[in-house]
C-alpha positions in Angstrom: 87.5 105.2 121.1 85.7 103.5 118.2 88.2 101.4 116.4 87.3 99.3 113.3 87.0 95.6 114.0 88.6 93.4 111.4 87.0 90.0 111.2 88.5 86.9 109.6 86.1 87.6 106.7 87.5 91.1 106.3 91.0 89.7 106.3 90.0 87.2 103.7 88.5 89.9 101.5 91.7 92.0 101.7 93.9 88.9 100.9 91.7 87.9 97.9 91.6 91.4 96.5 95.4 91.8 97.0 96.0 88.4 95.3 93.9 89.3 92.2 95.5 92.8 92.1 99.0 91.3 92.2 98.1 88.7 89.5 96.8 91.4 87.2 99.8 93.7 87.7 102.3 90.9 87.3 100.6 89.8 84.1 100.7 93.4 82.8 104.5 93.8 83.3 105.9 91.6 80.4 103.6 93.1 77.8 102.9 96.5 79.4 99.2 95.9 79.3 97.6 99.1 80.6 94.2 97.5 81.2 95.8 95.0 83.6 97.7 97.7 85.5 94.4 99.6 85.8 92.5 96.5 86.9 95.1 95.8 89.6 95.0 99.4 90.7 91.2 99.3 90.8 91.2 96.4 93.2 93.7 98.0 95.4 91.9 101.4 95.5 88.4 99.9 96.1 89.7 97.6 98.8 91.4 100.5 100.7 88.3 102.6 100.3 86.1 99.7 101.7 88.0 99.7 105.0 89.1 103.4 105.2 87.5 104.8 108.4 86.9 108.2 106.7 84.6 106.4 104.2 82.6 104.4 106.7 79.4 106.0 105.7 79.9 104.9 102.1 81.0 101.4 102.9 77.9 99.7 101.4 78.3 101.7 98.2 82.0 100.9 98.0 81.3 97.2 98.6 78.8 97.1 95.7 81.3 99.0 93.5 83.9 96.3 94.3 81.4 93.5 93.6 80.5 95.1 90.3 84.2 95.8 89.4 85.0 92.2 90.1 82.0 90.9 88.2 82.9 93.0 85.1 86.4 91.7 85.3 85.1 88.1 85.3 82.7 88.8 82.4 85.5 90.5 80.4 87.6 87.4 80.9 84.7 85.2 79.8 84.4 87.3 76.6 88.1 87.7 75.6 90.4 86.3 78.2 93.1 83.7 77.9 92.3 80.2 79.1 95.3 79.1 81.2 96.0 78.0 84.8 96.6 81.4 86.2 93.5 82.8 84.7 91.3 80.0 86.1 93.0 80.5 89.5 92.3 84.2 89.4 88.7 83.6 88.4 88.3 81.4 91.5 89.8 84.1 93.6 87.4 86.7 92.1 84.3 84.6 92.6 85.3 83.9 96.2 85.9 87.7 96.6 82.4 88.4 95.3 80.9 85.8 97.6 82.6 87.2 100.7 81.8 90.8 99.9 78.1 89.8 99.4 78.1 87.9 102.7 79.8 90.8 104.5 77.1 93.1 103.1 74.3 90.9 104.2 75.8 90.5 107.7 76.3 94.2 108.1 72.9 95.2 106.7 71.2 92.9 109.1 72.8 94.4 112.2 70.6 96.9 114.0 71.9 100.4 113.6 74.7 99.2 111.3 75.8 101.5 108.5 77.4 98.6 106.5 
């Protein structure tokens, strides 16, 4: 049986993605901000897709999509976002998420026979 091995890095990726998703969804609730709901949903869907065994052959593509999604979120905040404590905390989470995803990709791409 070929079961997926979750490393501490994978768990950290999941927790960071979940944290930023929850932050965006919670911020959306009081004002019913659709973009924040969609952003939270995007993090959840891409993270599930990243670790879904059925999508293993697309893992590298999904990883890059999640990196790009996170980077666009950060750039959007730089352009028009609120400057407050929760926003800065969330940006730290997102930058850490990008870094871990990038490191995970480098690690998996360097393994012989690995399909990221």
